[in-house]
N, C-alpha and C positions, 0 to 999 in steps of 0.2 A: 409524468408517465412515459414508459417506453411503448410506443404505438407502432404496430405493424400494419401497414395498409397493403392489401393485395388487389392488384388491378391487372389481371392476366393479359389483356389485349390492349389496354389503353394506357400507354406510358405518358407520364407528365412531360417527357422530353420530345414527344412526337410532334410532327408538323400537322397542323389541323387542316381539315377540309376533305380528306379522303373518305372512303366508304366506312372505315372504322375509326376515324379520327374526328372527335367532336366534343360534345359537352362533358362526357365522362373524363376525358383527358384534362380539361380545364378544371373540373371539380376536384379531381385528385390532386392536381398541382396546387391549386389555391388553398384547399383545405389543409394540406400538409404544411404549407408555408405558414398559414395562420395559426395552426396548432404549435408549430415550432416557435413562433413569435410569442406564444404564451408560456414558453419554457419547457415544452415537451420534446422528446427525441422521437423522430419519425423516420421509419424505413419504408419505402415504397417498393414492393416486390412486383416486378413486371417481366414478361417473357422476353428473352433475348431474340431479336429478329435480324441481327446483323453480327457476323462473327467478329467484326472490328470493335464492337462495343466493349468497354472495360467492364469488369465484374461489378464495380460500384462507381457511381458518379455523385458528387455533392451538388445537389440542386439548389440549396440555400443553407444558411447556418441552421444546423439542427435537422436538416432533411437530407437523407441519402437515398438514391435510387439503386436498387439491387437488381441486376439483370439475371434472371433465372434461366438456366438451360432446361428447356422443355420442348423437345422436337427439334427439327432442323432450324438453324439460325438464319431464317429467311422470313420475309413477310408471309403470313398465312391468314386468310380471312377468319374472323373470329368464330364463325359457324363451323369451321373445320378444325378447331383446336381441341375438341373433346378427347380424342385418343391420346393427347399429350399431357392431360391433366394429372394422371398418376405420377409422372415424372416430376411435374411441378410440385405436387404434394410432398414427394420424397425430399426434394431440395428444400422446401420450406421447413420440414421437420428437422432436417440436419442443421439448418441455419438457426432455428429457434432453440434447438438443444444447446447450442453454443451461447446464445444470448436470448433468454426467454422474454418475450414482450409481456407487458401488463395487460394489454388488450389487443385483439386483432380486429381489423375492419376490412371486410371484403366488399369490393365494388363489382357488381354484375353477378349473375347467377353462376357462371363458370368459375369466377374467382371464389365464390362461396364453396363450390364443389372441391376446388383445389385446397382451400384453407380449412374446411371443416374437419377432415380426418386428422390433420396435423394439430389443430387446436384441441381436438378431443384427446389426442394422445398425450398432450402436454398440459392439459387442463387450463388452456388459455381461453378466456371468455371471448366470444365471437359476435361482433355486430355485423350487420349485412345491409348494404344499400343496393337495391336491384337496378336502379337507373331506368329500367324498362322491364315490363312483365310479359312473359310469353303469351299469356292468355289474351292480353290486349293486342299484341302484335298479330297473333293468329286471327283474331276477330276482324282486324282491319285489312290484313294482307292475304288471308286465305291461302290459296295454293302457291302464292308467291313467297310465302314465309319459308325461309331457308333454315330456320332453327332446327337443331337436332331433335328427333322425336322424344328424347328423354327430358326435354326442357320443362314441360309443365309439371310432371311428377317431381322433378328435382326442385323446382322453385317452391312447391308446397312443402316438401320435406325440409328444405332449408329454412323456410320461414317459421316452421314449427320447432326446429331444433336449435336455431341460433339463439344466443342470449337475448338479442333484441334486433328487430328489423327497424332500420332508420329510413322511413319513407320521406320523400321530398315534397309531396303535395297531398291534399286531402282526398283527391280522387283515387290515389293509390291505396289509401286506407280502405276505401270502399271496395276496391277490387280485391284486396287481400281478404276482406271479410267474406266475400263471395267464395273465396278459396278455402274458407274455414279457419282463417287466422284471426284470433281474438284481438280486440283493440288493445288489450293489456300487453300484448306482445310487440306493439308498434309504437315508435316515437316519431313525431313529425318534425323534421329539421329541413328547411328549404336549402336549395343551392344559394350561392351568393355571388357577389360581384365586387371587384376592386373599385371602390368609389373614388379613389384618387386617380387611378389611370383612366377610368371611364368617367369623364366629367364633361360638362358643357364647355369648359374652358380648355383651350389648347389649339394645336394646329389642325387644319382641315385640308383635305385634298380638293375641296371645291374651288374652282378657278375664278368664279365670279357669277353675276346674275345669269340666269338662263331658265330653261324649262324646269318644272317641278321634278325633283329627283327623288325617286323611291329606291329603297335598298332591300334586297333579299340576301341574307348571309347565313351560310352553314353548309352542311354536307349536301351534295347533289344526289339525293336518292329520292325516288318517287314519293315516299310518304311525307316529305317535307313540303309538298304542295307548291313548289316553284312554278310548275306548269299552270296552276291556278292564278298565281301572281302575274304571270305573263299574259294569260287569257284575259285578265281584267283590263288590260290596256286597250282592248277593243272599245271600251266605254270611256277611256281616258286619253283622248288624242293629244293633250298638252303635257303628258307626263312621260318621263323616261325611267327605265328600271335598270339598276345596276345589280348584277347577279355575281356574288362573291362566294367562292368555294369550289370544290372539285380539284382537278389536277392543276399543275402549274400552267401558266398562260400559254406556254409554247406547246402544251400537250392537249389543249382543249379540242382541237380539230379531230383528234383520234378517240375522244371519249364518247361512248354510246349515249350516255344520259344527256350530255351537251347537244349531241346530234338530235335527240328526241325533243329537247326544249327549243332548239332553234326551229324545228319543224312546227311547233306550236306557235312560235312568234310569226312565222310565215303565214300560218293559217289564219291568224287574227289580224294580219296586216300591220304588225308592229316590229318587224325584224330590224328596222332602222332605229328603233327606240329601246332596244334591249342590248345591254353591253355586258359581256361575260369577262370578268377580270381574273378568274382562276383563284388558286389558293392565295391567301393573304397572310403574310407574316403576322404573328400575334401582336407585336408592338405597333403595327400599322392599323389594327382594327379600330381603335377609338377615332383616329383621323377619318377613316372611311365612314363611320357612323355619323360623325359630326357634319360630313359633307351632304348628308341626306336631309330632305325635308320631313320624311317619315320612313319608318322601317316596317316592312310588311312580313308577317310570319303566319303562314296559312297551312300548317301541317294537318294531315288527316287525324293524327293523334300525337300527343306530346307528353311524355312522362313528367317533364318539368319545363325545359326550355330556357337556356341561359341567354340566348341572343336577345329576347325581349327585355331581360333585366339590363343587359349591357346598353341597349338602346335607351331605356328609361334613365339609366344613370347618366347618359350623355345629354339628357334633356330633350330627346326626340320622341314624339308620339308614336305609339305602336298601333298598327291595324293588325289584329291577331284573330286566329280561329278560336272559337270558344270551346276549347278542349283541354283536358289534362291540367298541367301546371299553370297554363295561361289563365285558367279560371281563378287561380289564387293571386297571380302576380299583376294581372291587368284588370283594373277596376273600370268597367265599361262606363264611358262618359266622364270619368274622373282622371284616370291616368293613361287612358288610351281608348280604343274602340274595338269591341269584340263583334265578330260576325260568325254566321254558321260555317262550319267546315265544308270544303269542296263546293263553294258557291262564289265563283269569280264575280258575278254580278253584284252580290252583296258587298264584297270587298271593294269593288269599284265605287259603290255608293258611299261607303265610309271614307274612302280617299277623297271623293268629291267634296264631302263635308269639310275635310281639312283644307283642301285647296281653296274653297270658297270663303273660309273663315280663318284668316291668319291669327286672329286673337285666340280662337279655340285651339289652334295648333300650338301656340305659345303657352297657353294655360295648361293644356294637357302635359306638355313637356316639362314644365316647371313642377307640377304636382307629381309627375312620375319620378323626377329626380328626388324630391323630398321623400317619397314613399320608399325608394330604394335605400337611401341613406338611413332611414329610420328602421328598416326591417331586414335588409338583405346584404349589408356590408359584411365582408368575410370575417371581420373580428366578432360580429354578433353570431354568425353561423358557427364559428369555431367554439365560442363559449357554450352555445347550446349543445354542440356535439360532445364537447368535453364533459358536460353534465350527464349525457347518456353513458359515456364511458365510465364515469365515476360510479354509477349505479351498478355496473357489472363487475367491478373489482371486489375482492373479498370484504373490504370494509363497508362497501355500499350495497352489496348484493342482497344480503338477508335472505328472504324467501322469494325473491323476484325472478329466479331463474325461469326461463321459458318452458312451456309445456313440451312434452315429448310427442313424437309422431303417433297418431292413432294406430293401435295394433293392426287394424284392417288395411292400412295404407301401405304402399310400397316404401320400405325403409330407405333412409339415405345410404346406408351401407350397401344395400342391394343395387342401388342406382350407381354408386361409385364402382362397384365390382363389375358392372357391365359397360363401363366407359369404352367407347370405340367399337362396340358391337352392333350399334344401330345401323 
């Protein structure tokens, strides 16, 4: 198949760890490569944020990244991209008129808004992965949610008009049902992990014996719960925490979130046991994980969560918050330990169990590795995604096209026509 992926703000070429650089970038990159390895041709359409970027870049055999001109060629926070989506749509339609894809797969709601009109005009079936739902974000962040006001209406309209929503976790299916999206409109395909790169075997940055080393890895934004991971050190005097993510190491001192997290460390008397290493190059991530005795993931909410999978693939036990996708990937007491979200004391108790019982730590890590290989290797995820695509093509579609928007709801066309007016 000729597959068009649309990832308006999350380029597979991006450096990870910034405010808008994380799991979606990894997902799009790895899924595109895995689909190409199965013989498909994949083009990833992403917004140009640097005038020096070429029009196209070959990411891997069979995978091309197309930089779309939509707004100024400078970094723009994703929540400010809405006014530039009509230009993105026009560029997509021009590109697809030259070479029509067999299926389009939009990643994130704004990619869906950009892709849906072009897909409809050219009768290209559209699959949609939200990666995060606005209803969940608003519930947890409240007034701190910077999403455009159109997001909630747009997500419901997109979910009802896309040929299929590809959810990454069972929790998302339940959230979509509350929005009025029937289960028949949704397929569940998890995110994946490269089980060859992320493996217990390989180099490690660990220098030798020392204190128990814990790792937090990912974007430094409040919802990721890094402050809770730091706060738990109050009850873990023999543990050190490495915090990886955020800006480059030489820019950490100027970062407001790092400043806030250091204040938390000072408050709990752990400033000498928290080490910020900044953004980590993607090839160095497995080494960083293998250097840890356990990986701590304590988000307030998490649509899926790729870091827990990467840790599990490296044979490291995860202490994770019992939210979102972690409820699918981390089996409590079998492949890791789950704790209530926003409870540093509970997280500390779980870490203490691992510290006190090296055999448990080893067994959890081994079973975690086995689970990832069996369920989450990218080759398995690509096969499942390909199966969804096949149902949407003329040969496989039959009568399975998704339902239309209810007449009483705001139509997708109305939403698109008001872009940038919020």
